[in-house]
N, C-alpha and C positions, 0 to 999 in steps of 0.2 A: 745510729745517726740518720741512716736512710729513712727509717720508719718515722723518726721525729720530724724530718724535713717534710715528708709526705703529709703528716698530720697538720702542718702549717698551711697547706694549700687552701685557698679561700673557696667557699662553696660555689662561687660563680665560675671558677676555672674548670673547664671540662676538657678531657682528652680529645683531641681532634679525631673525628670519625671519617674514614674514607669511604666513598661510594663508587661502586663499579657498575656500569651499565653492561649487561650481558644480553647479546642478541644472536639470532641465527638468521641467515638470509640466503636467497638464491634469486638472481635476476630481479632486483628490487630498485632499479634506477628510477622508476616512476615515482617512488615515495621516499626513498632513503634520506635524501638531503633534508626534507622537511622534518623527519623524525629526529635526526641527529642535531639539527639546529635547535630543536625544542629542548634539548638537555645541555646546551652550552652554558657553562657557568654553574651547572647543577651537579654534574658527576665529575669524579676525579680521574676516571679512566674508562675507556670503551673497549670491550672485548667482543669481537664478532666472529662467529664460526660460519664460514661460507661453505655451502654444500654443492658448489659447481656452477657458479654464475658465469655466463658468457657475455653479459652486457657490461656496463660501466660501474656496476655496484662496488667492486673492490676499489676502483679508483676513487669513487666518491667517498667511501669509508675512510680511505687513507687521507683524503683532504681534510677530514675532521680529526685526524690524529688517532684513529682507531687502530688497535692491534688485531689483525685479521688472521685467523687460523683456518686451515682448510681440512675438510673431512668429507669423505664420500657419503652420498645420501643412501640410507639403508631402509627407507620407508618407516622411520621411527623418529618422531619429533623430540622425544625425551632425550635421546642420545646426544645430539649436538648441543642441546641446552646444557646438559651436564658437563660437556667438554668445555663450554664457555665458563661455567662456574668454577670448574677445576683450575682454570687459568687465571681467574680473577684474584686480585691482591687486596681488594677493599674489605672494610669491616662489614659492609652491607652490600646487598645485591639488588639492583633495580632491573627488572625484566620488561623489555618492550619488544614489539615486532616492528619490522621496517614500515609497515603500512599503518602505523599508529603515530600519535603525536601527544607528547606530555603538555598539559595546559597548566600554566602558573606553577612550574616545577620548583621554583625557589622556596615554596612553602614546605617542601618535604625535608629540607635540611634539618629543621628543628626536630623532626621525628626521630632522627638518628640518636638523640640523646635521651630517649625515654627508656630507662634502664629495665623496666619490668615488661617491655614489649619485645617480642621476637619477630613481628612482622605486621604489615598493614595492607588493608584492602583499599583500592581506589575505586572511583566511580568511572566505569567504562561506558562510553557512548558509542554504540555500533551503528553507524549510518547505513541505511539500507535503501534500495530502490535504484533509480537511475543516476542520481547525483546527490552530493552532500546537501542536507537540508533538515527538515523537521522530522522526517521519517527515521526513527532510530529505536533501537532496543537498548535499554539501560540496565546494567548489572554491576554487581560487586566483583572486582578482579583483584586477586592476591598477587601483587607485583613487587613488593618491597619486603625483604627479610634479611636476617643476619647471615653472614657467610660462615656457616658451620659445616664441617665435613659430612655430617649425617643428613643435611638438608639437600636432597636431590630429587629430580623429577622422575615420574613413572607414567606409563601410558603412551602408546604410539601416536594417538590422535587426541586432541584436547587434553594434553598431558597435564598432570596435577602435581602439586608439591605442598599445598596447604595442609593436607591431612597428616603429613609428616611433621611439619612445623608446629601445628596446633591440633593434635588429635581430638581433643574435646570440643574445639570450636569456641572462640571467644574468650579463652583463658589467657593467652598471651599474644593475641592479635586483636586488632580492632579496625573498624571502617573509618576512613577519613574522606572528606569531600573532594580531594584533589582529582582532577579529571584526566582521563586518557580518551582521546578521540580515535576511533578505529574506522578506517576507510576501506578495508579489504572486502566488505560485503556489498559495496556499490557494484551494480550490475556490470558496467563496462569493464571494471577491473577483474571481476570474477570470470567473465567470459574470456578476457585476454589471457589469463593465467590458467584457465581450465582447472580451477580449484575444485570444482564439483566432482569431476571424474577422479582426480587425485585423492580427495578426501574419502570418496566412496570406496575406492580400492583399499585404502589404509584401514578404514573402520571395519570393512568386511573381513579383513585378515585378523583384526583384533577380535571380532566376534567368533571367528573360527578357533582362536586360541583361548578365548575366555567366554564361552557360550552362556554362562550364568552370571556374568558380572553386570550388575544393574546399570552402572554408569556407561559401560561399553554399549549395551543394548539401547540406552537412551540416546547416545551419540548416533547410532545407526538410524534410529527413528528420525532424528533431526535431519540427517542427510536425505532420507527419502521424502520427508516433508518438504524440504527445500526445493526438490525437483518436481513436486506435485504428484508423487506416487503415494497417495494417502492410505490405500489399503495396506501396503507394506509398512508405512510409517506407523499406523495404528498397531500392527502386529508387534513391532519392536517396542513401541511404548508400553504395550500391555505386558510383554515379557519383562521389560525393565521394572514395571511396577510390581510384578509378582516376586521379583528378587530384591526389591527395595529394602534396605536394612532398617530404615526408620524414616518417618515423615519429617524428621529434623535434618535429614541430609540436605545439603545446600542446593541441590538441583531438584529436590522433590516437588516443590511448589511449581516449578517450570514444567516438570514432567506432567503433572495433573493439568496444567494450563494447556499443554500441547495435546494431550489426549482429548480435551474438550474441543480445542480448535480443529483437530483432525476430524472428529465426529461431525462437527459443524460443516466442514468442507465436504464431507460425504453425505450431508443432509440427513444424518441419523440423529435427529433433534431430540427425540425422547431419551435415547441413551445419553446424549450430551447433558441433558438436564439432570439425569440421575447421577452422573459423575459430578456435576457441579454441586449438587446437594451435599455430597460427601466432602468435596474439595473445600467448600465454603465453611464447613464445620471445622476443618483443620486450619484454614487460612482465611478467616472472616474479613480481614482488612486488605486482602490482595485485590487491588483495583482491577487488574486485568480480568479476573474471574467475573466480576460484576459487569464489566463491559461486554464480555463474551455472552453472558447470560442475556443481556439486552439484545444483542444481535440475534441470538437464537429465538427469543420471544418474537422479535420482529419478523423473522422468517416464518414463524408459525402464526403470524397475524394476531398475536396476543399483545396488542399495543399498550394496554394499561400496564401490564407486567413489564414490558420493555421500558416504558417511561420510568417506572420505579427503579429498574436496574441501572439505567444510565444516570439517573439523579443520585443514586447511591455511589456510583463511581466518581461523580463530580464531588460529592461530599468528602470522599476519601482522598481525592487529589492524586497527583502523580507521585510515584515513589522515587526516592533519590538514589536507589541502588543499594541501600544498606541492608535491606531485608529480603527483597525479591528481585529476580531477574525480570524486569518489567519493560513494556514498550512505552516510550514517551508519548504523552497525549491521551492515554486511556482515561485518565482522570481529569481531563480538561478538554482540549479542542476536538478530539475524536468523539467524545461523548456529547459535547454541545452540538456538534454537527449532526450526529445520529438523532438527537432529540429534535433538532430542527426538521430533519427529513420526516420523522414520525408525525410531528404536528402538521406538516404540510400534507402528508397522506391522509390525516384525519380531518383536514379541512380547516384547521385553526391557523390561518395564515399570519395573524398578528403574533402569536407565540412562535411560529416558525421563523419569522423575521428576527425576533429578539434572540432566539437561540443561535441563529447563524451569525448575527453580529457578535455575540459572545465568543463563538468559535473563532472568528477572524481576529478578535482582540487577543484571545488566549494563544493563538498560533503565532502571532507576531509577524505575519507575512510569509510564513514558511509552508502553509498548507492551502492549496488552491481550491479544494472542494467547497468549503463554505462560501468563498468569494463567488464561485460560479453559481452555486445554488441560490444565493441571495440575489444575484443579478437576474436570474431567471424568474424568481418570485416577484421582484419589483416590476419586471416587464409585463406582468399580467395586467397591471392597472395603470402604469405610467408610461409616457412617451419615452423613446430611447434616449433622447438628448438629456432628459431629466434624470433618468436612471444612470446614465454615464457620469453626469456631474456628481450625483450622490455617491456612487461607488468609488469614484476617484478620490472623494473626500474621506471615505471610510477606511480604505486600505492604508496600512502603515508604511513608513519609509523603508524598513528592511525588506529587501527583495521586491521593491515596488514594481520594477519592470515586469517581474513574473506575475504579480497580481494584476497589472494592467493587461497583460497578455491573456490571462484567464478571463477577465471581463470581456475582452474583445472576442474570445472564442464563443462566449454565450451570445453576444450580439450577432455574430455570424450565424450561429445555429438558429436564431430567432428571426433571421432575414433582414438584418440591419447592417449590411456590408459596409456602407459608407461610414457609419459611426464606428464600426469595428476598425476600419482602416485609420481613422483619426486617432483612436485610442492606441493603436499599435505604433503610430508615428511618435507619440509621446513616449511609449515604452522604448522605442529604438534610440531615442535621444539619450536615455539613461543607460542603455546597454547595447551599443552599436554592433557588437560582434556576436550577439546571442543568436544561434541558428534557429531556435524555437520561434523567435519573433519574426524572422524572415519567412519561415514556413507558414506562420499564421497570416502574414501579409500576402503570401502567394494564394492562400485560400480565399482571402477577401477579393483579390484581383480576379480570381477565377469566377467568383460569384458576380462580379461587376462586368464580366465579359472581356477583361483585359488579359487574354491568354499570353501574348508576348511578354507583358510585364511579369506575369507569374513565372513564365519560363526563365526569365533573367534571374529571378530570386532563387529558383530551384537549382539552376546550374551553378550558382555561387556557393552552394553547400559543398564543402570539400569532401573527397572520398574518405578521408581519415576521420570525419566527424561521426559521432554516434547518431546524429540525425540524418545521416545520408540515406538510410533505407526508407525513412519517411518521405524524404524528398523524391526518391524514386517512385514510391507509391503514388504521390501526387502527380508526378510526371506521367504515369500511366493514365491517370484521370484526364489530364490535359490532352494526351494523345487520343484517347477515346472520344472526347468531346470534339476535338478538332478533326477527327477522322484520319489521323496520321499514324498509320500502322507501323512505320519505321521507328517513330519515336517510342511507341509502346514496346516494340521488340528490343530496342537498345536498353530500355529500363529493365525489362524482364531479364535480359542476359546478365545484367549487373546484380540482379536480385537473387540469382540462382544459389549462391552460397548461404543466403540468409534463411534462418529458421528451417533448415533441412529442405529448402526449396519449395516450401508451401506457398509463399506469396508468388513466386515465379510461376508455379503451376496454375494457381488460381487466375492470375492476370493473363497468362497465355491463353487459357481456356476462354476468358472473357473476350479477348481479341478475336479468337476464332468464332465465337458466338455472334459477332457482328456481321459475319459473312453468311447470308442465307443460302448460298450455293455450295458452301464447303461442307465437309463431313461433320457430324455432331461432335462437339468438343468433349474430351474425356480427360480425366486426371491421370498422370503417370502412375503405374503400379507402386504401391507403398506410400502414396501421399496421404497425409492425415486429412481425411475427408471433412471432418467437422471444422478443423482450422481453415481449410480452403473455403468451405461454405461461409464461414464468418467473414472472410475477406471479400467474397463475392457479394454477400448481402450488404456489407458496409459500402461497397462501391455502388451497388444498386440504390441504396438510400441517398447517397450524395448526388447521383445523376438525376434521381427523381426530384430532389430538392432544387436542382438547377433547371428543371423543366426539360431535360434531354430525354424525352419519352421513347424515342427510337432505341437509344442505347439501353434504357431501362427495360424495355420490352424484350430486347435480345438477351438480357441477363436473367430474366425470370425463368425461362426453360432450363438454362444452365444450372441455376440454383436447385431446381427440382431434380435434375438429373444426378447431381452429386450428393444430395442430402441423404443421410442415413435414415431420417424419418421425415416424411412429407409434411407432417403437422408442424415441424419446426419452421419450415418455410412459410406455411399458411399463416402461422401466428405472427411471425416477424413482418411479412409483407402486409398483412392486415393492418398492423399498427402503423407501418410506414405510409401506407395509402391513406389511412385515417388522418394522420398528422399533416399530410400534404393535400388535404381537401379533395380526395377521390372517394367519396362515401360509398358508392355502389360496389366497386371492386373490393373496397376494404371490408364491407359487410360479407361479401361472398367468401373471402379468405378466412375471416374470423369465424364464420359459421362452420366452414369446413374444419377448422382447427378444433372447434368445440365438438363437432360430430365424431372426430377422431379421438376424443377423450381428453383433449387439452382444454379443460374447463377452468380458465382463470377468471377471477373477478374483474381484472382489467379488460378482458375481452368482452365480458357481459356489459360492463359499464360503457365501453366504446360503442357497442351495438345499441345500447339504450339511447345514447346521445344521437347516433345516426338516425334511429327511428323517430326520435323527438324532432330532429331538424327536418325530416321528410313528412311530418304531419301524420305519424302512425302512433297515436298515444297508447293504444292497447299493447302493441308490441314493445314500445319503449318502457312501459310499466313492467311488463313481464321480465325484460332483461335487467332493469334496474333492481327489481326485487331479487332476481337471481344473484346479482352482484352483492346485494346487501346480505343475503343468506350465506354466501360464501365468504364474506368479509365483514361480519357484523360489528367488529370493533373499530372499523374505519369510519370516522365521523363523516367523511365526504359522501359515503354511500347513503347515509340518512339524509344529508343535505340535498343530494341529487334527486332522490325519490320524492322528498317533500316538495322540492321546487316544481317537479313535474305535476304532482297532484294539485298544488296551489294554482299552477297555470291553468288547470282544468276546472278551477273553482271548487275543488274538493278540499276545502280548508280544514274541515274536521279530521279527515283522514291524514292530511299533511301534518296536522297538529299531533296526531297519534304517533306518526313516524318520528317526529321530533322528540316526543316524550320518551319513546324507546331509546333514542340516542342519549337522552339525559340520564337514563338509568345506567348507561355505560359510562358517561362522562358528566357526572352531576355538577361539576364546577365549570363547565364550558360556557364562556360568555357568548360565544357565537350561537350555540344552540338555544341559550336562554333568550337572546334577542329575537331569534327566529320564532321561538314559541310565542313570545309576546305579540309579534306581528300576526302569526297565524290565529291566535285567540281573538285578536281584534277583528281580523277579516271574517273569521267564523261568526263572531257576534254581529257584525254589520250585515251579514247576509242571512243570519239566523232565521 
């Protein structure tokens, strides 16, 4: 009878499937409520294993009806995850971390009735940088699976379960587009929780226990890469690849991507291109590889090849996370922006403008770089009021206040403080409490000579704000310009805990340098000299721009005294002086850098323009030819030299330079138009 009754059940009737959310946590009050709110009405129970919270995490979890279990932390993420699964009563398990958020979770309930599926991968968006925005890494994350006794996690760090559920991959699991947003890699959160140190300790213990496990070695490489220790990262990535079981392993494509990215960071570009050649054979449609290829060609000044790589990345587009662990924007706004920079470097400003507009459109307001680049490009030929009107019409509504702030920063850098302040006022109406806007307004007021107004804005940045250390750095600037040593000292004292004391050491030395009667300033033992030098040179550039020459002249000897290499200071000061219309000292510094072996095409080009402006055509030609020889694929080098020769009435020679450029860029409308002009002038004077 029972069987007969069961057979009468209509096909649309399905046994109810219960869903359990399983989590682990420790001191997660910053994120927990957002996470649990995102699953309300989606899950039937919440099971959380707490490993020693001392904040309000347990209280918050209880307010959402969670069952909280307690377990001592043993340096193994898999153990508490399995404890939570052991306690779950649902038919299915959903796994989230407290710093994550499920987006549109109602869609996953229908997945629970797919009888031939054992689990599902979601699209995980990992936000990176300083705040939530467009910078993110997108990957497939296995987070939903049936509650079966044999399905348990393994691995102390970056613990895994998918290999147990679906050993063959794709047989009884599939990817769906439901999103998880992950906030744990945002820089303020990572710093506050000291995740980097914790993860490093765990992964190195895993390496000790499993020295030939490819995935463990891969994770070690990622941790070293994250903290900028690229030599160690490359070593672990290489060892991981040596033990990689198959190129079909789900992390294999990311491993090769990271090897290329690390070689690029180490400026080992030939090796990076060799690895890319093999990687693209295995993963020809992996957008990130084409983007990296474009970056490497750009670094090698192989601009035509770089253009091809970025255009291929755009053709492939951004990946949705179903096939590759990919960074958002590689196939859209990042590549459009890089193309725009390339065309600007090559002298094709019309195409540069078009590419940057495409980048702005593709980013939807979340990426400031193309906004700033396009503003700077337009200021070359248009008045600031017109540029401001145009750009405020181009930027979209999402995060409009941030885009306006980016526009204002360029207006400031280009010497249009009043227009910048007006743009920032509009931004502040949209986002009154944004500290970045207040800091930019302080910059504008400093440049307009309103130091009291700038101080008022800087003091208003609260100590708890992530922007506080930037406000203190600007306070140092105000104090130096005003000659207020007490103001500088107070800011320096508050900066001592920041970045291992580098900024405090640099700014304290800068203050001492202003006193001609005091002892020569020196950095404390153990200070990162290169980081301190960067802070001093940035300060020097700002005071030079402000016309504070006494402060600048006091900082120059300090920069030389702490520099690991004198040529680094020569090059940087040379360009700063050139950009601020001090041609003679700029030429001295740039020539010194070149004589020390720092022969960059940018230095040759700047010297060529200086000589041209001073009526020294032979020297100008020599430097411009040196720039062209060192950077022959840069269209602007051909244009600069041709312009010099044409100005001297040497039209046939100018025409020959343009023809050489057309060999490199046969479709350049800029070069074709110039050649027509040169041919006409040559014929008219023939």
